C-alpha positions in Angstrom: -11.0 -78.2 -1.9 -11.2 -77.5 -5.2 -10.1 -80.2 -7.7 -6.6 -80.6 -9.2 -5.3 -78.5 -12.5 -5.3 -81.5 -14.6 -3.7 -79.4 -17.1 -0.8 -78.4 -14.9 0.2 -82.4 -14.6 2.9 -83.9 -16.6 6.9 -83.7 -16.8 8.3 -81.2 -19.0 11.2 -82.2 -20.9 14.5 -80.9 -22.5 14.2 -79.3 -25.8 17.4 -80.4 -26.8 17.7 -83.8 -26.2 21.3 -83.8 -27.5 23.0 -81.7 -24.9 25.4 -83.0 -22.3 23.2 -82.0 -19.6 20.4 -84.1 -21.4 22.1 -86.5 -21.9 23.2 -87.0 -18.5 20.0 -86.5 -16.8 16.7 -87.7 -18.6 14.8 -87.2 -15.3 13.1 -89.5 -13.2 9.3 -88.9 -15.3 11.2 -91.3 -18.2 11.9 -93.9 -15.4 15.7 -92.5 -15.5 17.7 -92.2 -12.3 17.3 -88.6 -10.6 20.0 -86.5 -10.7 19.6 -85.6 -7.0 18.0 -87.4 -4.1 17.5 -87.3 -0.7 15.7 -90.0 1.4 14.8 -89.5 5.3 18.0 -86.8 5.4 17.9 -85.0 8.6 20.2 -82.6 10.0 21.1 -81.8 13.8 23.1 -79.0 15.2 24.0 -80.6 18.8 20.2 -80.8 20.7 18.4 -78.8 17.9 17.1 -80.8 14.9 17.2 -78.5 11.9 15.5 -80.8 9.4 14.0 -84.2 9.7 13.1 -86.7 7.3 12.8 -85.0 4.2 12.5 -86.7 0.8 13.3 -84.9 -2.4 14.6 -85.6 -5.9 14.8 -83.5 -9.1 15.4 -84.9 -12.6 17.0 -83.4 -15.4 14.8 -81.2 -17.3 12.4 -80.9 -14.1 12.0 -77.8 -11.5 11.5 -79.2 -8.1 10.4 -76.1 -5.8 11.1 -75.9 -2.2 8.6 -73.6 -0.1 8.6 -73.0 3.1 8.7 -69.8 5.4 11.4 -68.3 7.4 13.1 -70.5 9.7 11.3 -73.0 7.8 14.5 -75.3 7.2 15.6 -73.8 3.4 18.9 -72.9 4.0 19.9 -76.1 6.0 18.8 -78.2 3.3 20.4 -75.5 0.7 23.7 -75.9 2.2 23.3 -80.1 2.6 22.6 -80.2 -1.3 25.8 -77.8 -2.1 27.9 -80.0 0.0 28.6 -77.4 2.3 27.0 -79.7 5.5 26.8 -83.2 5.6 23.1 -84.8 6.8 23.0 -86.3 10.2 20.6 -89.3 9.2 18.9 -90.3 5.7 20.8 -90.9 2.1 22.2 -88.0 0.1 22.7 -89.7 -3.6 23.8 -87.8 -7.0 22.5 -90.0 -10.3 21.8 -93.2 -8.5 25.2 -92.9 -6.2 25.2 -92.5 -2.5 27.3 -89.4 -1.8 29.8 -87.8 1.1 30.9 -84.2 0.1 33.0 -82.2 2.1 32.6 -79.5 0.6 30.8 -77.5 -2.5 33.8 -78.1 -5.0 33.0 -81.6 -4.5 29.2 -80.8 -5.3 30.7 -78.5 -7.9 32.4 -81.1 -9.8 29.7 -83.6 -9.6 27.7 -80.9 -11.5 26.1 -79.1 -8.4 25.7 -75.3 -8.5 24.5 -73.1 -6.3 22.9 -69.4 -7.1 22.9 -67.7 -3.8 21.2 -64.6 -2.9 23.8 -62.6 -3.2 25.2 -64.2 -6.4 29.1 -63.6 -5.5 29.6 -61.3 -8.1 31.8 -57.9 -8.3 29.6 -55.3 -8.9 32.4 -52.7 -10.6 33.9 -55.3 -12.2 32.3 -56.2 -15.9 30.2 -58.8 -16.9 32.4 -61.3 -18.4 35.1 -60.6 -15.6 32.4 -61.8 -13.6 31.3 -64.7 -15.4 35.0 -66.0 -15.6 35.8 -64.9 -12.3 37.7 -68.1 -10.7 37.5 -70.1 -13.5 39.6 -67.5 -16.0 41.3 -68.7 -19.8 44.5 -68.7 -20.5 46.8 -67.9 -23.1 50.5 -68.3 -22.5 50.9 -66.5 -19.5 48.0 -64.1 -19.7 44.1 -64.5 -19.9 42.8 -64.6 -22.9 40.4 -61.9 -22.7 38.7 -61.7 -26.2 37.9 -65.4 -26.2 36.4 -65.1 -22.6 34.1 -61.7 -23.9 33.0 -64.0 -26.7 32.1 -67.1 -24.6 30.4 -65.2 -22.2 28.3 -63.4 -25.1 27.6 -66.7 -26.5 26.7 -68.6 -23.3 24.3 -65.5 -22.4 22.7 -65.4 -25.7 22.0 -69.1 -25.5 19.5 -68.5 -22.9 18.3 -65.4 -24.5 19.9 -62.4 -22.5 21.0 -60.0 -25.0 23.2 -57.7 -23.5 24.8 -54.5 -25.3 28.2 -54.9 -24.1 29.5 -57.4 -22.1 32.5 -55.4 -21.1 30.0 -52.8 -18.7 30.0 -53.5 -15.1 27.8 -56.1 -13.9 26.1 -53.6 -11.0 24.5 -51.5 -14.0 22.3 -54.5 -14.6 19.1 -55.0 -13.0 18.6 -57.4 -10.1 16.9 -59.7 -12.8 19.9 -59.8 -15.5 22.2 -60.0 -12.8 20.4 -63.1 -11.4 20.5 -64.7 -15.0 24.1 -64.2 -15.5 24.9 -65.8 -12.3 22.5 -69.0 -14.2 24.3 -68.6 -17.3 27.5 -69.0 -15.7 27.0 -72.2 -13.6 25.4 -73.6 -17.0 28.4 -72.6 -18.2 31.0 -74.9 -16.0 29.0 -77.9 -16.4 26.2 -77.8 -13.5 23.6 -80.4 -14.5 21.8 -79.0 -11.3 21.2 -76.1 -10.3 20.1 -74.8 -6.9 18.2 -70.8 -6.8 18.4 -69.7 -3.1 15.3 -67.2 -3.2 15.7 -65.7 -6.8 12.9 -63.5 -6.8 13.2 -62.4 -3.3 14.2 -58.9 -3.8 12.8 -58.4 -7.3 9.7 -56.5 -8.3 6.9 -58.2 -10.5 8.9 -57.8 -13.9 12.3 -58.6 -13.1 10.9 -61.5 -11.2 8.5 -62.4 -14.2 12.2 -62.4 -15.9 13.7 -64.7 -13.8 11.1 -67.5 -14.0 11.7 -67.3 -17.6 15.3 -68.1 -17.5 14.7 -71.2 -15.2 12.4 -72.5 -17.9 15.0 -72.2 -20.3 17.4 -73.7 -17.9 14.9 -76.5 -17.8 14.0 -76.9 -21.3 18.0 -77.2 -21.5 18.2 -80.2 -19.9 19.1 -79.2 -16.5 17.3 -80.3 -12.8 16.4 -77.3 -11.3 16.1 -76.9 -7.6 14.0 -73.4 -6.8 14.0 -72.3 -3.1 11.1 -69.7 -2.4 8.5 -68.6 0.0 6.3 -67.3 -2.8 3.4 -70.1 -4.4 2.8 -67.3 -7.2 6.4 -67.5 -8.4 6.6 -71.6 -8.0 3.5 -73.1 -9.3 3.7 -71.7 -12.5 7.5 -73.1 -13.1 7.2 -76.1 -11.2 6.8 -80.1 -11.5 7.0 -81.2 -7.8 6.4 -79.0 -4.4 8.3 -79.7 -1.1 6.7 -77.9 1.3 8.5 -77.4 4.5 7.9 -76.0 7.7 10.4 -76.0 11.2 12.3 -78.2 9.7 10.1 -81.0 8.7 8.1 -81.7 5.3 4.6 -80.4 5.8 3.4 -82.1 1.6 5.2 -83.0 -0.9 3.7 -83.0 -4.2 3.7 -83.5 -8.0 1.7 -81.0 -9.6 -0.8 -83.0 -11.3 -1.8 -83.3 -6.6 -2.1 -80.2 -6.4 -3.7 -76.6 -7.4 -2.3 -73.5 -6.6 -5.0 -72.0 -4.0 -4.2 -74.9 -2.3 -0.2 -74.7 -1.9 -1.2 -70.8 -0.9 -3.1 -72.3 1.6 -0.6 -75.3 3.0 2.1 -72.5 3.1 -0.1 -69.9 4.7 -0.9 -72.5 7.6 -4.4 -72.2 8.8 -3.8 -73.0 12.6 -1.6 -69.9 12.8 -4.0 -67.3 10.5 -7.0 -68.8 12.9 -4.7 -68.1 15.7 -4.1 -64.4 14.6 -7.8 -63.6 13.1 -8.5 -64.4 16.8 -6.4 -62.1 18.4 -6.9 -59.0 16.1 -10.7 -60.0 16.7 -10.4 -59.5 20.5 -8.8 -55.9 20.1 -11.8 -54.2 18.5 -11.3 -51.6 16.1 -9.8 -51.3 12.9 -8.1 -54.9 14.2 -11.3 -56.3 14.5 -12.3 -55.2 10.8 -8.9 -56.7 9.4 -9.8 -59.9 11.4 -12.9 -60.4 9.5 -10.8 -59.9 6.3 -8.6 -62.4 7.3 -11.0 -64.8 8.1 -12.8 -64.1 4.3 -9.0 -64.7 2.7 -8.6 -68.4 4.5 -12.7 -69.2 4.0 -11.5 -68.5 0.5 -8.3 -70.7 0.2 -10.1 -73.2 2.0 -7.2 -73.8 4.2 -9.0 -76.3 7.0 -6.1 -78.2 8.4 -3.4 -77.3 10.0 0.7 -77.8 9.6 1.9 -81.4 9.9 -1.2 -82.7 8.1 -1.6 -82.9 4.0 -4.5 -82.8 2.2 -6.6 -86.1 1.6 -5.0 -88.3 -1.2 -6.5 -87.9 -4.2 
């Protein structure tokens, strides 16, 4: 196993400590109370165990990455934190206080906003209209359209997004830009914690980089970010903590100083599953056997020596 990358250690603090968000959550790294914390959280649907004994925390100015393949339990975890479902066991704390949310609206009132993959935008509506959808600013009996356009433009600029025209339909923006508008909207309406559900899943390399840049922008503004992804190459550059899930259970919970990107990739890949697939391909012969040999070389290169349910040795 390779040595830890000490250059990646340490917590990233908000650069704007005077902002409201930073004032509300100073991060757990400086002795502050985490904005969101799950302690031994579990979720059952009848006899089905969707999550079991999950521990997670995120402070202000931190990014906690939740990694896992399809069926790992990421969606269930999002629903618990977002207030859609209550945990069947364990404790859910917001700023040190145990909570029991009955709806996403209650979570939003406590500053926990979720940006889902579908973004909840109307493609044919202008950017500014989507920005204030459901939260329109009134002036008498009418909407204050000039004020909403200005606020939308200013908030996007504060996040580093310079759109030519907020009157353009949001459907004309790239996938990365739409993600960033959704993030800015959540920040504008008082989010302290952003839950990002696979924001780079359907994007190309360049647009994924744009979204990762805005995740860093949100962190620097003092927000806590929970970044849900299955891609360790996207998670590692921006993450401060990493929670790995497999079939509803945690297979690792690390700070950045405790794990390298290669180790993270190895844990995500799952040594036992790759080994079994390699043997099946080798038995098929021909081109499949050649693919098996290449896979064995990659497994060896990643240093995958433990199966799901185990963790690297303590450092």
